[in-house]
N, CA, C and O atoms as CSV, one atom per row, in Angstrom:
chain,resi,resn,atom,element,x,y,z
A,1,UNK,N,N,-18.622,-4.117,32.850
A,1,UNK,CA,C,-18.224,-2.798,32.414
A,1,UNK,C,C,-16.706,-2.767,32.288
A,1,UNK,O,O,-16.000,-3.320,33.131
A,2,UNK,N,N,-16.211,-2.134,31.259
A,2,UNK,CA,C,-14.781,-2.022,31.021
A,2,UNK,C,C,-14.287,-0.748,31.679
A,2,UNK,O,O,-14.829,0.333,31.449
A,3,UNK,N,N,-13.252,-0.881,32.504
A,3,UNK,CA,C,-12.648,0.287,33.116
A,3,UNK,C,C,-11.410,0.671,32.344
A,3,UNK,O,O,-10.622,-0.200,31.976
A,4,UNK,N,N,-11.219,1.931,32.091
A,4,UNK,CA,C,-10.028,2.399,31.385
A,4,UNK,C,C,-9.188,3.199,32.370
A,4,UNK,O,O,-9.651,4.172,32.966
A,5,UNK,N,N,-7.971,2.775,32.522
A,5,UNK,CA,C,-7.053,3.419,33.449
A,5,UNK,C,C,-5.977,4.098,32.623
A,5,UNK,O,O,-5.263,3.429,31.875
A,6,UNK,N,N,-5.846,5.391,32.740
A,6,UNK,CA,C,-4.796,6.099,32.016
A,6,UNK,C,C,-3.513,5.991,32.819
A,6,UNK,O,O,-3.502,6.249,34.022
A,7,UNK,N,N,-2.455,5.616,32.167
A,7,UNK,CA,C,-1.180,5.401,32.842
A,7,UNK,C,C,-0.139,6.275,32.164
A,7,UNK,O,O,0.089,6.142,30.962
A,8,UNK,N,N,0.490,7.156,32.907
A,8,UNK,CA,C,1.448,8.087,32.318
A,8,UNK,C,C,2.880,7.585,32.363
A,8,UNK,O,O,3.752,8.163,31.715
A,9,UNK,N,N,3.140,6.534,33.106
A,9,UNK,CA,C,4.494,5.992,33.215
A,9,UNK,C,C,4.872,5.301,31.908
A,9,UNK,O,O,4.277,4.281,31.560
A,10,UNK,N,N,5.844,5.835,31.184
A,10,UNK,CA,C,6.253,5.273,29.901
A,10,UNK,C,C,6.892,3.904,30.058
A,10,UNK,O,O,7.000,3.163,29.082
A,11,UNK,N,N,7.314,3.556,31.252
A,11,UNK,CA,C,7.989,2.290,31.485
A,11,UNK,C,C,7.053,1.256,32.117
A,11,UNK,O,O,7.524,0.290,32.717
A,12,UNK,N,N,5.752,1.441,31.992
A,12,UNK,CA,C,4.808,0.497,32.608
A,12,UNK,C,C,5.013,-0.890,32.038
A,12,UNK,O,O,5.248,-1.058,30.842
A,13,UNK,N,N,4.921,-1.874,32.903
A,13,UNK,CA,C,5.141,-3.240,32.442
A,13,UNK,C,C,3.910,-3.761,31.718
A,13,UNK,O,O,2.782,-3.349,31.988
A,14,UNK,N,N,4.158,-4.681,30.791
A,14,UNK,CA,C,3.057,-5.232,30.008
A,14,UNK,C,C,2.131,-6.084,30.848
A,14,UNK,O,O,0.998,-6.341,30.439
A,15,UNK,N,N,2.585,-6.537,32.029
A,15,UNK,CA,C,1.688,-7.335,32.859
A,15,UNK,C,C,0.548,-6.499,33.432
A,15,UNK,O,O,-0.429,-7.052,33.939
A,16,UNK,N,N,0.662,-5.163,33.357
A,16,UNK,CA,C,-0.422,-4.296,33.808
A,16,UNK,C,C,-1.493,-4.132,32.733
A,16,UNK,O,O,-2.581,-3.624,33.003
A,17,UNK,N,N,-1.178,-4.565,31.516
A,17,UNK,CA,C,-2.133,-4.439,30.420
A,17,UNK,C,C,-2.912,-5.738,30.316
A,17,UNK,O,O,-2.334,-6.788,30.034
A,18,UNK,N,N,-4.201,-5.678,30.539
A,18,UNK,CA,C,-5.036,-6.876,30.471
A,18,UNK,C,C,-6.110,-6.706,29.424
A,18,UNK,O,O,-6.356,-5.599,28.944
A,19,UNK,N,N,-6.739,-7.787,29.078
A,19,UNK,CA,C,-7.706,-7.808,27.989
A,19,UNK,C,C,-8.915,-6.919,28.255
A,19,UNK,O,O,-9.440,-6.873,29.367
A,20,UNK,N,N,-9.349,-6.210,27.203
A,20,UNK,CA,C,-10.560,-5.395,27.295
A,20,UNK,C,C,-11.799,-6.251,27.130
A,20,UNK,O,O,-12.908,-5.836,27.468
A,21,UNK,N,N,-11.602,-7.431,26.616
A,21,UNK,CA,C,-12.729,-8.338,26.413
A,21,UNK,C,C,-13.075,-8.990,27.749
A,21,UNK,O,O,-12.185,-9.258,28.556
A,22,UNK,N,N,-14.326,-9.238,27.982
A,22,UNK,CA,C,-14.834,-9.890,29.185
A,22,UNK,C,C,-14.805,-8.973,30.404
A,22,UNK,O,O,-14.768,-9.455,31.536
A,23,UNK,N,N,-14.821,-7.659,30.189
A,23,UNK,CA,C,-15.040,-6.717,31.264
A,23,UNK,C,C,-13.878,-6.428,32.190
A,23,UNK,O,O,-14.105,-5.986,33.316
A,24,UNK,N,N,-12.676,-6.650,31.781
A,24,UNK,CA,C,-11.527,-6.349,32.628
A,24,UNK,C,C,-11.044,-4.927,32.357
A,24,UNK,O,O,-11.347,-4.349,31.314
A,25,UNK,N,N,-10.300,-4.376,33.292
A,25,UNK,CA,C,-9.722,-3.053,33.099
A,25,UNK,C,C,-8.571,-3.143,32.112
A,25,UNK,O,O,-7.935,-4.189,31.980
A,26,UNK,N,N,-8.309,-2.057,31.428
A,26,UNK,CA,C,-7.151,-2.000,30.541
A,26,UNK,C,C,-6.357,-0.755,30.859
A,26,UNK,O,O,-6.906,0.247,31.318
A,27,UNK,N,N,-5.085,-0.822,30.616
A,27,UNK,CA,C,-4.216,0.326,30.820
A,27,UNK,C,C,-4.018,0.991,29.467
A,27,UNK,O,O,-3.611,0.333,28.510
A,28,UNK,N,N,-4.297,2.268,29.374
A,28,UNK,CA,C,-4.088,3.014,28.143
A,28,UNK,C,C,-2.906,3.936,28.375
A,28,UNK,O,O,-2.969,4.853,29.193
A,29,UNK,N,N,-1.849,3.688,27.662
A,29,UNK,CA,C,-0.640,4.487,27.823
A,29,UNK,C,C,-0.836,5.822,27.118
A,29,UNK,O,O,-1.257,5.846,25.962
A,30,UNK,N,N,-0.543,6.920,27.781
A,30,UNK,CA,C,-0.742,8.221,27.166
A,30,UNK,C,C,0.159,8.453,25.974
A,30,UNK,O,O,-0.193,9.226,25.083
A,31,UNK,N,N,1.317,7.802,25.931
A,31,UNK,CA,C,2.196,7.992,24.784
A,31,UNK,C,C,1.832,7.041,23.643
A,31,UNK,O,O,2.487,7.049,22.601
A,32,UNK,N,N,0.802,6.230,23.828
A,32,UNK,CA,C,0.250,5.312,22.833
A,32,UNK,C,C,1.132,4.101,22.544
A,32,UNK,O,O,0.695,3.200,21.828
A,33,UNK,N,N,2.349,4.043,23.068
A,33,UNK,CA,C,3.171,2.855,22.866
A,33,UNK,C,C,2.655,1.771,23.799
A,33,UNK,O,O,2.542,1.983,25.007
A,34,UNK,N,N,2.348,0.628,23.244
A,34,UNK,CA,C,1.840,-0.459,24.055
A,34,UNK,C,C,0.360,-0.369,24.359
A,34,UNK,O,O,-0.152,-1.176,25.135
A,35,UNK,N,N,-0.340,0.581,23.776
A,35,UNK,CA,C,-1.777,0.727,24.023
A,35,UNK,C,C,-2.522,-0.426,23.345
A,35,UNK,O,O,-2.420,-0.587,22.128
A,36,UNK,N,N,-3.266,-1.227,24.107
A,36,UNK,CA,C,-3.956,-2.372,23.524
A,36,UNK,C,C,-5.062,-1.987,22.541
A,36,UNK,O,O,-5.337,-2.729,21.597
A,37,UNK,N,N,-5.685,-0.852,22.753
A,37,UNK,CA,C,-6.733,-0.419,21.822
A,37,UNK,C,C,-6.104,-0.037,20.485
A,37,UNK,O,O,-6.598,-0.410,19.421
A,38,UNK,N,N,-5.011,0.709,20.558
A,38,UNK,CA,C,-4.315,1.096,19.328
A,38,UNK,C,C,-3.814,-0.141,18.585
A,38,UNK,O,O,-3.878,-0.197,17.357
A,39,UNK,N,N,-3.320,-1.126,19.322
A,39,UNK,CA,C,-2.844,-2.363,18.701
A,39,UNK,C,C,-3.984,-3.092,17.992
A,39,UNK,O,O,-3.805,-3.604,16.887
A,40,UNK,N,N,-5.147,-3.139,18.624
A,40,UNK,CA,C,-6.311,-3.808,18.033
A,40,UNK,C,C,-6.782,-3.070,16.791
A,40,UNK,O,O,-7.014,-3.683,15.749
A,41,UNK,N,N,-6.925,-1.753,16.900
A,41,UNK,CA,C,-7.369,-0.957,15.757
A,41,UNK,C,C,-6.341,-1.038,14.634
A,41,UNK,O,O,-6.705,-0.976,13.460
A,42,UNK,N,N,-5.078,-1.174,14.976
A,42,UNK,CA,C,-4.041,-1.334,13.964
A,42,UNK,C,C,-4.242,-2.581,13.118
A,42,UNK,O,O,-3.869,-2.604,11.945
A,43,UNK,N,N,-4.825,-3.612,13.701
A,43,UNK,CA,C,-5.078,-4.859,12.969
A,43,UNK,C,C,-6.415,-4.804,12.242
A,43,UNK,O,O,-6.481,-5.107,11.050
A,44,UNK,N,N,-7.482,-4.422,12.942
A,44,UNK,CA,C,-8.814,-4.494,12.331
A,44,UNK,C,C,-9.274,-3.173,11.736
A,44,UNK,O,O,-10.301,-3.119,11.060
A,45,UNK,N,N,-8.509,-2.092,11.985
A,45,UNK,CA,C,-8.871,-0.793,11.439
A,45,UNK,C,C,-8.622,-0.782,9.944
A,45,UNK,O,O,-7.700,-1.437,9.457
A,46,UNK,N,N,-9.402,-0.077,9.250
A,46,UNK,CA,C,-9.356,-0.038,7.802
A,46,UNK,C,C,-10.802,-0.043,7.363
A,46,UNK,O,O,-11.657,-0.650,8.008
A,47,UNK,N,N,-11.061,0.612,6.305
A,47,UNK,CA,C,-12.457,0.830,5.920
A,47,UNK,C,C,-13.257,-0.457,5.805
A,47,UNK,O,O,-14.437,-0.471,6.158
A,48,UNK,N,N,-12.657,-1.540,5.323
A,48,UNK,CA,C,-13.424,-2.754,5.047
A,48,UNK,C,C,-12.972,-3.984,5.817
A,48,UNK,O,O,-13.561,-5.053,5.655
A,49,UNK,N,N,-11.945,-3.864,6.649
A,49,UNK,CA,C,-11.389,-5.047,7.324
A,49,UNK,C,C,-12.391,-5.748,8.232
A,49,UNK,O,O,-12.455,-6.977,8.241
A,50,UNK,N,N,-13.172,-4.991,8.996
A,50,UNK,CA,C,-14.127,-5.654,9.888
A,50,UNK,C,C,-15.166,-6.435,9.095
A,50,UNK,O,O,-15.582,-7.513,9.519
A,51,UNK,N,N,-15.588,-5.910,7.955
A,51,UNK,CA,C,-16.541,-6.629,7.103
A,51,UNK,C,C,-15.941,-7.904,6.540
A,51,UNK,O,O,-16.610,-8.935,6.469
A,52,UNK,N,N,-14.689,-7.833,6.144
A,52,UNK,CA,C,-13.993,-9.022,5.636
A,52,UNK,C,C,-13.878,-10.058,6.747
A,52,UNK,O,O,-14.211,-11.226,6.550
A,53,UNK,N,N,-13.407,-9.630,7.912
A,53,UNK,CA,C,-13.233,-10.550,9.033
A,53,UNK,C,C,-14.562,-11.149,9.485
A,53,UNK,O,O,-14.632,-12.336,9.803
A,54,UNK,N,N,-15.603,-10.341,9.513
A,54,UNK,CA,C,-16.917,-10.828,9.934
A,54,UNK,C,C,-17.400,-11.939,9.012
A,54,UNK,O,O,-17.973,-12.927,9.472
A,55,UNK,N,N,-17.169,-11.779,7.708
A,55,UNK,CA,C,-17.561,-12.825,6.761
A,55,UNK,C,C,-16.693,-14.071,6.923
A,55,UNK,O,O,-17.199,-15.193,6.915
A,56,UNK,N,N,-15.391,-13.869,7.069
A,56,UNK,CA,C,-14.481,-15.014,7.164
A,56,UNK,C,C,-14.658,-15.810,8.453
A,56,UNK,O,O,-14.259,-16.973,8.513
A,57,UNK,N,N,-15.242,-15.216,9.474
A,57,UNK,CA,C,-15.474,-15.997,10.693
A,57,UNK,C,C,-16.600,-17.011,10.480
A,57,UNK,O,O,-16.728,-17.968,11.245
A,58,UNK,N,N,-17.407,-16.804,9.452
A,58,UNK,CA,C,-18.507,-17.729,9.150
A,58,UNK,C,C,-18.045,-18.915,8.310
A,58,UNK,O,O,-18.488,-20.045,8.512
A,59,UNK,N,N,-17.131,-18.633,7.346
A,59,UNK,CA,C,-16.668,-19.708,6.454
A,59,UNK,C,C,-15.469,-19.235,5.643
A,59,UNK,O,O,-15.086,-18.066,5.695
A,60,UNK,N,N,-14.878,-20.174,4.885
A,60,UNK,CA,C,-13.797,-19.876,3.964
A,60,UNK,C,C,-14.395,-19.321,2.676
A,60,UNK,O,O,-15.438,-19.788,2.220
A,61,UNK,N,N,-13.736,-18.330,2.096
A,61,UNK,CA,C,-14.214,-17.710,0.858
A,61,UNK,C,C,-13.146,-17.772,-0.222
A,61,UNK,O,O,-11.956,-17.614,0.051
A,62,UNK,N,N,-13.585,-18.000,-1.439
A,62,UNK,CA,C,-12.722,-17.761,-2.583
A,62,UNK,C,C,-12.708,-16.256,-2.804
A,62,UNK,O,O,-13.644,-15.556,-2.419
A,63,UNK,N,N,-11.634,-15.756,-3.431
A,63,UNK,CA,C,-11.530,-14.310,-3.657
A,63,UNK,C,C,-12.749,-13.796,-4.414
A,63,UNK,O,O,-13.314,-12.763,-4.055
A,64,UNK,N,N,-13.153,-14.507,-5.456
A,64,UNK,CA,C,-14.282,-14.052,-6.277
A,64,UNK,C,C,-15.581,-13.991,-5.470
A,64,UNK,O,O,-16.429,-13.136,-5.727
A,65,UNK,N,N,-15.740,-14.887,-4.502
A,65,UNK,CA,C,-16.936,-14.854,-3.656
A,65,UNK,C,C,-16.933,-13.621,-2.754
A,65,UNK,O,O,-17.955,-12.953,-2.594
A,66,UNK,N,N,-15.779,-13.332,-2.171
A,66,UNK,CA,C,-15.676,-12.122,-1.344
A,66,UNK,C,C,-15.935,-10.884,-2.189
A,66,UNK,O,O,-16.660,-9.982,-1.767
A,67,UNK,N,N,-15.356,-10.836,-3.359
A,67,UNK,CA,C,-15.534,-9.688,-4.259
A,67,UNK,C,C,-17.003,-9.513,-4.621
A,67,UNK,O,O,-17.518,-8.395,-4.637
A,68,UNK,N,N,-17.668,-10.617,-4.909
A,68,UNK,CA,C,-19.091,-10.567,-5.274
A,68,UNK,C,C,-19.943,-10.136,-4.077
A,68,UNK,O,O,-20.868,-9.337,-4.226
A,69,UNK,N,N,-19.633,-10.661,-2.904
A,69,UNK,CA,C,-20.419,-10.346,-1.712
A,69,UNK,C,C,-20.169,-8.923,-1.210
A,69,UNK,O,O,-21.040,-8.319,-0.583
A,70,UNK,N,N,-18.984,-8.394,-1.487
A,70,UNK,CA,C,-18.637,-7.044,-1.059
A,70,UNK,C,C,-18.364,-6.195,-2.312
A,70,UNK,O,O,-17.282,-5.631,-2.471
A,71,UNK,N,N,-19.334,-6.121,-3.163
A,71,UNK,CA,C,-19.167,-5.511,-4.489
A,71,UNK,C,C,-18.831,-4.016,-4.453
A,71,UNK,O,O,-18.363,-3.465,-5.449
A,72,UNK,N,N,-19.065,-3.369,-3.330
A,72,UNK,CA,C,-18.769,-1.937,-3.212
A,72,UNK,C,C,-17.274,-1.661,-3.035
A,72,UNK,O,O,-16.848,-0.508,-3.103
A,73,UNK,N,N,-16.481,-2.697,-2.810
A,73,UNK,CA,C,-15.038,-2.529,-2.645
A,73,UNK,C,C,-14.356,-2.807,-3.981
A,73,UNK,O,O,-14.672,-3.792,-4.650
A,74,UNK,N,N,-13.432,-1.950,-4.365
A,74,UNK,CA,C,-12.689,-2.221,-5.594
A,74,UNK,C,C,-11.797,-3.436,-5.385
A,74,UNK,O,O,-11.408,-3.740,-4.257
A,75,UNK,N,N,-11.478,-4.120,-6.456
A,75,UNK,CA,C,-10.625,-5.304,-6.379
A,75,UNK,C,C,-9.270,-4.969,-5.766
A,75,UNK,O,O,-8.742,-5.725,-4.950
A,76,UNK,N,N,-8.715,-3.829,-6.166
A,76,UNK,CA,C,-7.411,-3.396,-5.658
A,76,UNK,C,C,-7.424,-3.226,-4.144
A,76,UNK,O,O,-6.503,-3.666,-3.456
A,77,UNK,N,N,-8.478,-2.583,-3.627
A,77,UNK,CA,C,-8.585,-2.337,-2.190
A,77,UNK,C,C,-8.819,-3.648,-1.445
A,77,UNK,O,O,-8.232,-3.862,-0.384
A,78,UNK,N,N,-9.657,-4.522,-1.975
A,78,UNK,CA,C,-9.911,-5.809,-1.341
A,78,UNK,C,C,-8.617,-6.617,-1.236
A,78,UNK,O,O,-8.329,-7.203,-0.192
A,79,UNK,N,N,-7.847,-6.646,-2.310
A,79,UNK,CA,C,-6.565,-7.357,-2.293
A,79,UNK,C,C,-5.642,-6.766,-1.232
A,79,UNK,O,O,-5.014,-7.508,-0.477
A,80,UNK,N,N,-5.554,-5.439,-1.168
A,80,UNK,CA,C,-4.675,-4.782,-0.202
A,80,UNK,C,C,-5.106,-5.099,1.230
A,80,UNK,O,O,-4.266,-5.409,2.076
A,81,UNK,N,N,-6.406,-5.022,1.504
A,81,UNK,CA,C,-6.891,-5.293,2.857
A,81,UNK,C,C,-6.639,-6.752,3.244
A,81,UNK,O,O,-6.262,-7.032,4.382
A,82,UNK,N,N,-6.845,-7.682,2.310
A,82,UNK,CA,C,-6.571,-9.092,2.584
A,82,UNK,C,C,-5.083,-9.322,2.854
A,82,UNK,O,O,-4.728,-10.098,3.741
A,83,UNK,N,N,-4.233,-8.668,2.112
A,83,UNK,CA,C,-2.786,-8.809,2.322
A,83,UNK,C,C,-2.369,-8.254,3.681
A,83,UNK,O,O,-1.523,-8.837,4.358
A,84,UNK,N,N,-2.960,-7.131,4.078
A,84,UNK,CA,C,-2.641,-6.559,5.385
A,84,UNK,C,C,-3.092,-7.492,6.506
A,84,UNK,O,O,-2.372,-7.676,7.487
A,85,UNK,N,N,-4.274,-8.078,6.366
A,85,UNK,CA,C,-4.769,-9.023,7.369
A,85,UNK,C,C,-3.908,-10.284,7.402
A,85,UNK,O,O,-3.680,-10.871,8.460
A,86,UNK,N,N,-3.442,-10.683,6.235
A,86,UNK,CA,C,-2.547,-11.840,6.133
A,86,UNK,C,C,-1.214,-11.535,6.833
A,86,UNK,O,O,-0.680,-12.377,7.555
A,87,UNK,N,N,-0.689,-10.335,6.615
A,87,UNK,CA,C,0.577,-9.937,7.229
A,87,UNK,C,C,0.473,-9.900,8.756
A,87,UNK,O,O,1.464,-10.138,9.447
A,88,UNK,N,N,-0.705,-9.607,9.281
A,88,UNK,CA,C,-0.923,-9.582,10.734
A,88,UNK,C,C,-1.131,-10.985,11.299
A,88,UNK,O,O,-1.148,-11.167,12.517
A,89,UNK,N,N,-1.288,-11.967,10.429
A,89,UNK,CA,C,-1.452,-13.345,10.878
A,89,UNK,C,C,-2.868,-13.734,11.230
A,89,UNK,O,O,-3.085,-14.781,11.841
A,90,UNK,N,N,-3.846,-12.910,10.856
A,90,UNK,CA,C,-5.236,-13.231,11.196
A,90,UNK,C,C,-5.989,-13.881,10.038
A,90,UNK,O,O,-7.033,-14.498,10.250
A,91,UNK,N,N,-5.475,-13.751,8.825
A,91,UNK,CA,C,-6.087,-14.360,7.644
A,91,UNK,C,C,-5.041,-15.199,6.926
A,91,UNK,O,O,-3.883,-14.802,6.790
A,92,UNK,N,N,-5.476,-16.364,6.470
A,92,UNK,CA,C,-4.596,-17.245,5.699
A,92,UNK,C,C,-5.057,-17.255,4.244
A,92,UNK,O,O,-6.253,-17.305,3.955
A,93,UNK,N,N,-4.091,-17.205,3.345
A,93,UNK,CA,C,-4.358,-17.336,1.908
A,93,UNK,C,C,-4.005,-18.765,1.544
A,93,UNK,O,O,-2.859,-19.187,1.699
A,94,UNK,N,N,-4.982,-19.505,1.061
A,94,UNK,CA,C,-4.794,-20.915,0.744
A,94,UNK,C,C,-4.784,-21.072,-0.772
A,94,UNK,O,O,-5.814,-20.921,-1.429
A,95,UNK,N,N,-3.613,-21.374,-1.318
A,95,UNK,CA,C,-3.454,-21.568,-2.757
A,95,UNK,C,C,-3.459,-23.068,-3.018
A,95,UNK,O,O,-2.577,-23.793,-2.558
A,96,UNK,N,N,-4.460,-23.524,-3.758
A,96,UNK,CA,C,-4.621,-24.962,-3.998
A,96,UNK,C,C,-3.733,-25.503,-5.117
A,96,UNK,O,O,-3.780,-26.696,-5.415
A,97,UNK,N,N,-2.922,-24.643,-5.742
A,97,UNK,CA,C,-1.966,-25.068,-6.780
A,97,UNK,C,C,-2.626,-25.973,-7.821
A,97,UNK,O,O,-2.184,-27.097,-8.057
A,98,UNK,N,N,-3.673,-25.467,-8.426
A,98,UNK,CA,C,-4.377,-26.237,-9.449
A,98,UNK,C,C,-4.747,-25.329,-10.601
A,98,UNK,O,O,-4.667,-24.105,-10.499
A,99,UNK,N,N,-5.149,-25.940,-11.689
A,99,UNK,CA,C,-5.644,-25.191,-12.842
A,99,UNK,C,C,-7.097,-25.560,-13.050
A,99,UNK,O,O,-7.415,-26.749,-13.067
A,100,UNK,N,N,-7.978,-24.619,-13.207
A,100,UNK,CA,C,-7.746,-23.181,-13.075
A,100,UNK,C,C,-7.381,-22.837,-11.633
A,100,UNK,O,O,-7.690,-23.588,-10.707
A,101,UNK,N,N,-6.720,-21.690,-11.454
A,101,UNK,CA,C,-6.264,-21.311,-10.118
A,101,UNK,C,C,-7.417,-21.244,-9.106
A,101,UNK,O,O,-8.504,-20.749,-9.404
A,102,UNK,N,N,-7.146,-21.749,-7.926
A,102,UNK,CA,C,-8.133,-21.698,-6.839
A,102,UNK,C,C,-7.425,-21.201,-5.589
A,102,UNK,O,O,-6.552,-21.873,-5.040
A,103,UNK,N,N,-7.818,-20.009,-5.150
A,103,UNK,CA,C,-7.256,-19.404,-3.945
A,103,UNK,C,C,-8.416,-19.098,-3.008
A,103,UNK,O,O,-9.435,-18.538,-3.412
A,104,UNK,N,N,-8.238,-19.478,-1.751
A,104,UNK,CA,C,-9.261,-19.230,-0.742
A,104,UNK,C,C,-8.657,-18.435,0.415
A,104,UNK,O,O,-7.444,-18.429,0.624
A,105,UNK,N,N,-9.530,-17.772,1.153
A,105,UNK,CA,C,-9.125,-17.014,2.332
A,105,UNK,C,C,-9.927,-17.519,3.521
A,105,UNK,O,O,-11.129,-17.765,3.424
A,106,UNK,N,N,-9.238,-17.668,4.643
A,106,UNK,CA,C,-9.869,-18.143,5.873
A,106,UNK,C,C,-9.196,-17.477,7.063
A,106,UNK,O,O,-8.067,-16.998,6.967
A,107,UNK,N,N,-9.900,-17.455,8.177
A,107,UNK,CA,C,-9.281,-16.968,9.402
A,107,UNK,C,C,-8.298,-18.018,9.906
A,107,UNK,O,O,-8.561,-19.218,9.824
A,108,UNK,N,N,-7.182,-17.563,10.419
A,108,UNK,CA,C,-6.244,-18.458,11.086
A,108,UNK,C,C,-6.798,-18.733,12.488
A,108,UNK,O,O,-7.786,-18.125,12.902
A,109,UNK,N,N,-6.161,-19.643,13.206
A,109,UNK,CA,C,-6.567,-19.866,14.602
A,109,UNK,C,C,-6.428,-18.569,15.391
A,109,UNK,O,O,-7.285,-18.230,16.207
A,110,UNK,N,N,-5.344,-17.854,15.139
A,110,UNK,CA,C,-5.140,-16.566,15.804
A,110,UNK,C,C,-6.250,-15.581,15.407
A,110,UNK,O,O,-6.749,-14.840,16.253
A,111,UNK,N,N,-6.630,-15.571,14.146
A,111,UNK,CA,C,-7.705,-14.708,13.675
A,111,UNK,C,C,-9.036,-15.044,14.321
A,111,UNK,O,O,-9.865,-14.160,14.537
A,112,UNK,N,N,-9.247,-16.310,14.631
A,112,UNK,CA,C,-10.493,-16.724,15.299
A,112,UNK,C,C,-10.609,-16.105,16.695
A,112,UNK,O,O,-11.708,-15.995,17.238
A,113,UNK,N,N,-9.480,-15.705,17.269
A,113,UNK,CA,C,-9.540,-15.057,18.585
A,113,UNK,C,C,-10.238,-13.698,18.507
A,113,UNK,O,O,-10.599,-13.131,19.539
A,114,UNK,N,N,-10.430,-13.174,17.305
A,114,UNK,CA,C,-11.149,-11.910,17.118
A,114,UNK,C,C,-12.670,-12.095,17.136
A,114,UNK,O,O,-13.404,-11.107,17.173
A,115,UNK,N,N,-13.151,-13.325,17.109
A,115,UNK,CA,C,-14.588,-13.588,17.029
A,115,UNK,C,C,-15.389,-12.884,18.120
A,115,UNK,O,O,-16.392,-12.247,17.798
A,116,UNK,N,N,-14.996,-12.965,19.414
A,116,UNK,CA,C,-15.792,-12.256,20.433
A,116,UNK,C,C,-15.833,-10.743,20.194
A,116,UNK,O,O,-16.857,-10.099,20.425
A,117,UNK,N,N,-14.731,-10.195,19.737
A,117,UNK,CA,C,-14.673,-8.762,19.453
A,117,UNK,C,C,-15.591,-8.407,18.279
A,117,UNK,O,O,-16.346,-7.438,18.356
A,118,UNK,N,N,-15.529,-9.177,17.209
A,118,UNK,CA,C,-16.373,-8.911,16.039
A,118,UNK,C,C,-17.850,-9.062,16.383
A,118,UNK,O,O,-18.681,-8.271,15.936
A,119,UNK,N,N,-18.174,-10.082,17.182
A,119,UNK,CA,C,-19.563,-10.267,17.610
A,119,UNK,C,C,-20.028,-9.090,18.456
A,119,UNK,O,O,-21.156,-8.620,18.303
A,120,UNK,N,N,-19.161,-8.610,19.354
A,120,UNK,CA,C,-19.516,-7.458,20.199
A,120,UNK,C,C,-19.714,-6.202,19.355
A,120,UNK,O,O,-20.626,-5.418,19.615
A,121,UNK,N,N,-18.868,-6.008,18.351
A,121,UNK,CA,C,-19.020,-4.865,17.452
A,121,UNK,C,C,-20.347,-4.949,16.712
A,121,UNK,O,O,-21.041,-3.945,16.557
A,122,UNK,N,N,-20.703,-6.158,16.251
A,122,UNK,CA,C,-21.971,-6.345,15.523
A,122,UNK,C,C,-23.167,-6.056,16.427
A,122,UNK,O,O,-24.119,-5.402,16.001
A,123,UNK,N,N,-23.128,-6.536,17.664
A,123,UNK,CA,C,-24.224,-6.284,18.604
A,123,UNK,C,C,-24.342,-4.792,18.884
A,123,UNK,O,O,-25.445,-4.246,18.876
A,124,UNK,N,N,-23.215,-4.130,19.132
A,124,UNK,CA,C,-23.260,-2.694,19.387
A,124,UNK,C,C,-23.792,-1.957,18.155
A,124,UNK,O,O,-24.582,-1.021,18.281
A,125,UNK,N,N,-23.361,-2.377,16.974
A,125,UNK,CA,C,-23.830,-1.741,15.747
A,125,UNK,C,C,-25.338,-1.868,15.563
A,125,UNK,O,O,-25.998,-0.917,15.145
A,126,UNK,N,N,-25.880,-3.039,15.874
A,126,UNK,CA,C,-27.329,-3.222,15.780
A,126,UNK,C,C,-28.045,-2.318,16.772
A,126,UNK,O,O,-29.062,-1.707,16.442
A,127,UNK,N,N,-27.515,-2.234,17.982
A,127,UNK,CA,C,-28.095,-1.371,18.997
A,127,UNK,C,C,-28.020,0.094,18.576
A,127,UNK,O,O,-28.967,0.856,18.766
A,128,UNK,N,N,-26.888,0.470,18.008
A,128,UNK,CA,C,-26.708,1.853,17.561
A,128,UNK,C,C,-27.686,2.201,16.440
A,128,UNK,O,O,-28.271,3.284,16.438
A,129,UNK,N,N,-27.862,1.289,15.494
A,129,UNK,CA,C,-28.819,1.535,14.406
A,129,UNK,C,C,-30.235,1.688,14.949
A,129,UNK,O,O,-30.980,2.558,14.499
A,130,UNK,N,N,-30.610,0.853,15.908
A,130,UNK,CA,C,-31.938,0.961,16.513
A,130,UNK,C,C,-32.089,2.287,17.255
A,130,UNK,O,O,-33.131,2.939,17.179
A,131,UNK,N,N,-31.045,2.673,17.966
A,131,UNK,CA,C,-31.049,3.946,18.688
A,131,UNK,C,C,-31.185,5.118,17.735
A,131,UNK,O,O,-31.977,6.033,17.960
A,132,UNK,N,N,-30.404,5.077,16.668
A,132,UNK,CA,C,-30.417,6.172,15.690
A,132,UNK,C,C,-31.758,6.240,14.957
A,132,UNK,O,O,-32.256,7.328,14.669
A,133,UNK,N,N,-32.331,5.099,14.661
A,133,UNK,CA,C,-33.614,5.083,13.955
A,133,UNK,C,C,-34.768,5.492,14.868
A,133,UNK,O,O,-35.765,6.039,14.397
A,134,UNK,N,N,-34.639,5.230,16.173
A,134,UNK,CA,C,-35.681,5.603,17.125
A,134,UNK,C,C,-35.665,7.087,17.420
A,134,UNK,O,O,-36.711,7.682,17.680
A,135,UNK,N,N,-34.486,7.691,17.384
A,135,UNK,CA,C,-34.342,9.107,17.714
A,135,UNK,C,C,-33.492,9.778,16.618
A,135,UNK,O,O,-32.270,9.862,16.750
A,136,UNK,N,N,-34.138,10.256,15.535
A,136,UNK,CA,C,-33.385,10.835,14.422
A,136,UNK,C,C,-32.528,12.055,14.805
A,136,UNK,O,O,-31.626,12.425,14.054
A,137,UNK,N,N,-32.793,12.674,15.942
A,137,UNK,CA,C,-32.033,13.858,16.361
A,137,UNK,C,C,-30.655,13.488,16.900
A,137,UNK,O,O,-29.781,14.351,16.995
A,138,UNK,N,N,-30.442,12.198,17.259
A,138,UNK,CA,C,-29.144,11.838,17.844
A,138,UNK,C,C,-28.168,11.319,16.848
A,138,UNK,O,O,-27.041,10.980,17.207
C-alpha cells in the first residue's frame, strides 16, 4: 500500500521524497514544488502519451506505424506528443539518414524506467473496466 504524507514545510529536503513505486511512502508538498506525482504527470500526462509509451515499451515504431496504430490521433498532435516525450528524455527519435527517409521512435533507457508504472496503470485500468462493467451505477 502506498502511503501519502502531506508535508507543509516548503524547505523539505529531497531525501524525504521516495518512490511511489513498490509501495513506499511519498511526500506530497502542499505548494506542489518538488511533488513527485506532479513531476510524473508532467512527463506522462497528455491525452495520448501513455498510449504512445505503452506501445513503445513493446518495440520500436516507425512514425507511420504509430500513426496507423493510433489512427484516432491527428498527425500534428502525435508529432507534438512525441517531441514532448523526446524533450523529457524518455523517447528517442532515430533518424537513419537514408532515402527514402526512415525515422523510428523508441524508449530510451530512462524511458524504460516507466515500464512498471505503465504496467500498473494498465492493470488498474483493466480492473476499473471490469468494475464499471459489473456495476453500471458506479
